Structures are given as structure tokens and as C-alpha cells.
C-alpha positions, 0 to 999 in steps of 0.5 A: 354767786358764792363758790362752794369749797368741798373736800372729796375723799376717795379710798383709791385712785380708781374711785377718785378717777371720775372726779379728775376726769369731770372737774378741771384742774385749778390754776392754784395747784395742790392745796393739801399735801398729795391732794388735787385742787379742782374746779367744776361749775360753781364749786372748788374741790380738794380731792383726797385719796385716803387709802383703804380702811378706817385707820388710813381714812382717819389719818388722811382726813385729820391731815387734810382737815387739820390744815389751812388749804386755802391761803391764797385768797381763792374761794373765799379767803385765807384759811377758809373752812370747807362747806362740806366733806363728800365721801365717794366710792364703792360699797357692798349691799347688806340688803337684797333690795339693793342691786349692783350699780345702785347709787346710794346717799347715806343719811347716817353712818354706823361703826362696828364698834358699838360704843361709838354713836351713829353719825348723821350726814347733813340732811339738807345737802343730802336731800338736795343731792338725791333730788337733783339726781332724781330730776335727771333720771338717776335713782339714788336711795337714802340709806344707813351705812356702816363702816367695817375694818374688814371686807365683808366676803360672804353673804353671812358676813353681810347679813351679820352687819345688816343686823345693825340696821345698815343697808350698805357697808364700806371701810372708810366713811365713818372715820372721815365723817367723824373727823369732819364733825370734829372740824365742824364741817357738814359730812356727806356720803355718796356711793355705788353698790359694787357687790350684792348681798349674794356675791362671794368675794376673794379673801382680800382680808388676807392681804390687808395691812393695819394701815390700809395698804395691801401686802403685794405678795399676799394680794397676788396670792389672793387674786391667783387663788380666786381668778373667776371671782376676781374677774367678775368683781372687776367687771361689776366694779367697772360697770358700777363706777361707770354709772357712778360717774354719770351721777358725779357729772350732775352733782359736781358742778351743781350749786347744792353744797352750801347750807344756805342753798335752797333745796332743789325745786324750792 
């Protein structure tokens, strides 16, 4: 059986943590600067923590996909292109029909820059992931996502973003998918809703720097200024990632990432 090579992108260490816990370290070691090489089932992964926001995500994706990670003969030979790029992590709901902890798979991703086209995720692989989770009792909704350079803090912010036709919002997926498309690699997005349409968020935008990093002093002031909102957010985010980890336990070892793989149930 051919082993699939998948690049997994997460914005933060906390969002990447389930992958590290589920997959086993590859004996080949790190293959991209600052990335981890992991294996699970029939698949080999390069786990890339890209940072928060579109600018940081694009820079890290260009760095990762612009290199030749497999140069030691493993998983198919020198310079092998990944079979797929998988973006994972949290997202915010733009619809009242999507509750917190709901897992979603993007069919396409929009950008808040209206001049940029919608990017379609791989239909056959996305369908397999949804069907595989469904067969194991985990609901996964197909959705249109949108990537924003700012945190959607209020219901009004989310309603405005929802007018684009998107059902969820994140801060990284579009740029990673764009780089994957430029590299000729199939793109996928699997996320979990961590904040509902009605949830009020601390004003993280005050702490975000242009490169996606957080100014620690500003972030501390944001947290201290909204202790109850921050506490509630941490609780629901932990619950959402716990549910998401169950989905990753099913998906990561599965033979479903290569385009030639037959669809689930076929």
C-alpha cells in the first residue's frame, strides 16, 4: 500500500498538540525547519505550526512547500511532493446553525479581499473525510469558510462576514490553500467551532502584530480586562479541541488522502 505524505498546518502549538499525541515520531527526524515528521497508519505527516493570521500563515506555507522535505528515500523518494495539505484548528461560527464543538470541513474558502477568488478544497478527499467521520459516529458539516486578518469579536462582526456566504471564519486557511494551489497540491481544511455566533470575545485584535505574533504586554492587558470572557473561552476551546482530537484519531491513520484512493463505502 502506498504511503500518503500530508503536510498538516496549525496556527498554534495548542492546535497542533492532538496531532503530536496521536501520531508517532518518524525515525527520519525533522524534514522542514521547525517542523515535525510524524507517522500514523499508512500516512506520513509534516506538521507545521505557522503562526496566527494570514500573513504569518502564508510565509510559513511558502517556506514549507517551497522546500524539498523528503530527500532520504522515505515515503516515495527524493523531493516528493505532498499528496495533500491539511489545515486544522479552531474557527468561529457565522451561523446560528453551527454550535460550539461542531466539526466542519471546508468545501471552499473565501478571502475578505473581495478581488481574490474563492479557493476550492479537494472535493474527493473532503468527501472521504466527511464520510469516514460519519461512519464512526462523528458529524462533520461541509461548509464555506472565510479567512479574516482580524478576530471576529462580536455577533455584528460575524454577521457582516456571513454576508459573504461563508458559515465559519478563521485567520489562516485561505493563504495556506493559496500556496498549496500554487504548488499543485490538493488542499483540505478540517476545523472545529470554538465560538458561536453569539459569543463575545476579548479584544485580541489590540494585541495582534502584523506578522501574526502577539504583543505580550498588550495581550496581558486584554486578558486582565476581560477575565470572565477569557475563562469561558478557554473552557470551550479546550472542550472543542478534545472533540476535534477524536476526529483526528480516526482520520490521521486512514487511507484517504491520496487522490487515487476510492471513496469511503465505494
